C-alpha positions as CSV (number, residue, x, y, z in Angstrom):
1,H,8.5,28.8,-93.6
2,S,8.0,26.3,-90.7
3,S,6.5,22.9,-90.1
4,I,5.1,21.1,-87.0
5,Y,5.3,17.4,-86.8
6,P,3.9,14.9,-85.9
7,N,0.4,16.5,-86.2
8,P,-1.8,15.0,-84.7
9,T,0.6,14.4,-81.8
10,K,0.5,12.3,-78.6
11,G,2.2,15.2,-76.7
12,I,5.8,15.7,-77.9
13,F,6.2,17.4,-81.3
14,T,8.9,19.3,-83.2
15,I,8.8,22.7,-84.7
16,R,11.1,23.1,-87.6
17,T,11.7,26.6,-89.1
18,D,14.0,28.3,-91.6
19,A,14.0,31.4,-89.4
20,N,16.9,31.8,-87.0
21,N,15.2,33.6,-84.2
22,I,11.5,33.0,-83.7
23,E,9.0,33.3,-80.9
24,I,6.5,30.5,-80.3
25,E,3.3,30.9,-78.4
26,I,0.9,27.9,-77.8
27,Y,-2.7,28.6,-77.0
28,S,-5.6,26.4,-75.9
29,I,-8.8,26.4,-77.9
30,L,-10.2,28.9,-75.3
31,G,-7.3,31.4,-76.1
32,E,-5.3,30.7,-72.9
33,L,-1.6,31.2,-73.4
34,L,0.1,27.9,-72.3
35,L,3.6,28.3,-73.5
36,K,5.9,31.1,-74.8
37,K,9.4,30.3,-76.0
38,Q,12.2,31.6,-78.2
39,I,13.7,29.3,-80.8
40,V,17.2,30.4,-81.7
41,G,18.1,27.4,-83.9
42,G,15.9,25.8,-86.5
43,L,14.5,22.9,-84.5
44,R,12.7,22.7,-81.1
45,K,11.0,19.8,-79.4
46,I,7.9,20.9,-77.4
47,D,6.2,18.7,-74.8
48,L,2.4,19.2,-74.3
49,S,1.8,15.7,-72.9
50,R,0.5,17.1,-69.6
51,Q,-2.2,19.0,-71.4
52,S,-5.7,17.7,-72.2
53,K,-6.4,16.1,-75.6
54,G,-7.9,18.6,-78.0
55,I,-7.0,21.4,-80.4
56,Y,-4.3,23.9,-79.8
57,F,-3.0,26.9,-81.7
58,V,0.7,27.5,-82.3
59,K,1.7,31.0,-83.2
60,L,5.1,31.6,-84.7
61,K,6.3,35.2,-84.7
62,H,9.3,36.4,-86.7
63,K,10.2,39.9,-87.8
64,G,6.6,41.2,-87.5
65,K,5.1,38.3,-89.4
66,I,2.8,35.8,-87.6
67,E,2.1,32.3,-88.8
68,Q,-0.6,30.4,-87.0
69,R,-1.0,26.6,-87.1
70,K,-3.5,24.2,-85.6
71,L,-2.2,21.3,-83.5
72,V,-4.2,18.3,-82.6
73,L,-3.3,16.6,-79.3
74,Q,-4.6,13.0,-79.1
């Protein structure tokens, strides 16, 4: 299980997860891949402050499972 906060965000947000090794992908509303990272620990700060305001999708991949969350950038 994972959480993303704050959401909506002004640009910098945190992904918190119980999983130890997880892959994060962040996509624009048009499906463009903006960021791909590995989280080894349980917390990771992500900075999207250079991106346009709008809706983004965060995909969390762990052991074949995919969680998708909507993130609002204000």
